[in-house]
C-alpha positions as CSV (number, residue, x, y, z in Angstrom):
1,M,-58.1,51.8,-3.6
2,N,-59.3,49.4,-6.5
3,A,-59.4,50.3,-10.0
4,I,-62.7,51.3,-11.5
5,E,-63.6,48.3,-14.2
6,L,-65.4,47.9,-17.6
7,N,-68.4,46.8,-15.9
8,D,-68.8,49.5,-13.6
9,L,-69.2,51.7,-16.8
10,P,-72.7,51.5,-16.6
11,Y,-73.0,52.5,-12.6
12,L,-70.8,55.0,-13.3
13,R,-73.1,57.2,-16.2
14,E,-76.0,56.0,-13.7
15,E,-75.3,57.5,-10.8
16,S,-74.0,60.4,-12.6
17,L,-77.3,61.0,-14.2
18,R,-78.9,60.6,-11.2
19,V,-76.7,63.1,-9.4
20,F,-77.4,65.6,-12.7
21,R,-81.0,65.5,-11.6
22,W,-80.2,65.9,-7.8
23,L,-78.1,69.1,-8.1
24,L,-80.1,70.8,-10.8
25,A,-83.1,70.8,-8.4
26,K,-80.9,72.5,-6.1
27,Y,-79.3,74.7,-8.8
28,P,-81.3,75.8,-11.4
29,N,-79.9,75.7,-14.4
30,I,-80.2,80.1,-15.7
31,D,-79.4,79.9,-19.5
32,N,-82.8,77.6,-19.3
33,P,-85.3,78.2,-16.3
34,A,-87.6,75.5,-17.2
35,P,-87.2,72.4,-15.9
36,Q,-86.0,69.7,-18.2
37,T,-87.9,66.9,-19.4
38,Q,-85.5,64.8,-20.8
39,E,-82.5,63.2,-19.7
40,P,-79.9,64.5,-20.8
41,I,-77.9,61.7,-24.1
42,E,-74.4,63.8,-23.9
43,F,-71.9,64.3,-21.3
44,P,-70.3,65.5,-20.5
45,I,-73.1,67.5,-19.3
46,R,-73.4,71.3,-18.1
47,W,-75.3,74.0,-16.9
48,K,-75.0,76.9,-15.7
49,T,-76.2,79.0,-12.0
50,E,-76.5,81.3,-10.0
51,Q,-75.0,81.8,-6.2
52,M,-74.7,84.5,-4.1
53,G,-74.6,87.2,-7.1
54,Q,-71.7,85.3,-9.0
55,I,-72.5,82.4,-12.1
56,F,-71.1,79.1,-11.9
57,E,-70.7,76.3,-13.9
58,W,-72.2,72.4,-13.4
59,V,-70.0,70.0,-15.4
60,I,-70.8,66.0,-14.4
61,S,-69.1,63.7,-16.4
62,D,-70.4,59.7,-17.1
63,M,-66.7,58.4,-14.8
64,G,-68.3,60.1,-11.5
65,S,-67.1,63.5,-11.3
66,V,-68.8,66.5,-10.3
67,T,-67.2,70.0,-10.5
68,L,-68.8,73.6,-10.2
69,R,-66.3,76.0,-11.2
70,L,-66.1,79.8,-12.5
71,G,-69.0,80.4,-15.3
72,G,-69.2,84.0,-15.7
73,L,-66.1,85.5,-17.5
74,E,-63.6,83.9,-15.4
75,G,-65.3,81.1,-16.5
76,N,-64.5,81.5,-20.0
77,R,-61.4,80.3,-20.1
78,R,-59.8,77.0,-20.8
79,N,-60.6,74.6,-17.9
80,P,-61.0,77.4,-14.9
81,A,-60.4,76.8,-10.9
82,P,-62.6,74.1,-9.7
83,I,-64.1,75.2,-6.8
84,F,-66.0,72.3,-5.3
85,Y,-65.1,68.5,-6.6
86,L,-66.0,65.2,-5.9
87,S,-65.9,61.9,-7.7
88,L,-66.7,58.0,-7.9
89,R,-63.7,55.6,-6.5
90,K,-63.7,52.2,-5.1
91,G,-62.4,51.8,-1.8
92,E,-60.7,49.2,-0.3
93,E,-64.4,46.8,-0.2
94,G,-64.8,47.2,-4.2
95,K,-68.3,49.1,-3.6
96,L,-67.5,52.8,-5.6
97,Q,-68.3,55.9,-3.0
98,W,-68.2,59.8,-3.8
99,T,-64.8,61.1,-2.1
100,D,-62.8,64.3,-2.4
101,P,-59.4,65.7,-3.6
102,E,-57.7,63.6,-0.8
103,G,-60.0,61.1,-1.2
104,N,-62.0,61.2,2.0
105,P,-65.5,59.6,1.5
106,I,-68.6,62.0,1.2
107,P,-72.4,61.0,1.3
108,F,-74.0,63.1,-2.0
109,P,-76.4,63.5,-3.1
110,D,-76.8,64.6,0.3
111,P,-78.7,67.5,1.8
112,S,-75.9,67.7,4.3
113,I,-73.4,68.8,0.6
114,L,-75.1,71.9,0.7
115,V,-73.6,73.6,3.4
116,E,-70.3,72.5,1.8
117,I,-71.1,74.0,-1.9
118,Q,-71.6,76.9,0.0
119,N,-68.8,77.4,2.4
120,R,-66.7,76.9,-1.1
121,V,-68.8,79.8,-2.8
122,Q,-68.5,82.0,-0.1
123,L,-64.5,81.5,0.5
124,Y,-64.3,81.7,-3.4
125,I,-66.0,84.8,-3.0
126,D,-64.8,85.9,0.7
127,S,-61.0,85.8,-1.8
128,V,-62.1,88.0,-4.6
129,S,-63.8,89.9,-3.0
């Protein structure tokens, strides 16, 4: 894996904003359901969403990471456990790509990832039931 360089930072930010727009369309903000008309200026971008009767929080960093974590009362503690996580990393050929925590390339944003997110949410819900 190659290291991220300073000249990669603008791309990381742009890609983070693109992913934010895509995720917000799929997982609306329950605290502010009106469509967002302005791009967020500050990172990390955070918003709460509801899935399967549970509250979760999306967190998008300008360094190319996406985290879905607990967002209800459990989410009020510092750094709640992630339910879903992806980050941008440089592959062997030097191209930035989305990867899971184990470093496996993931097509993102891509509709196929919605099933994986749903599976992770279901796994969490099953574990606390």
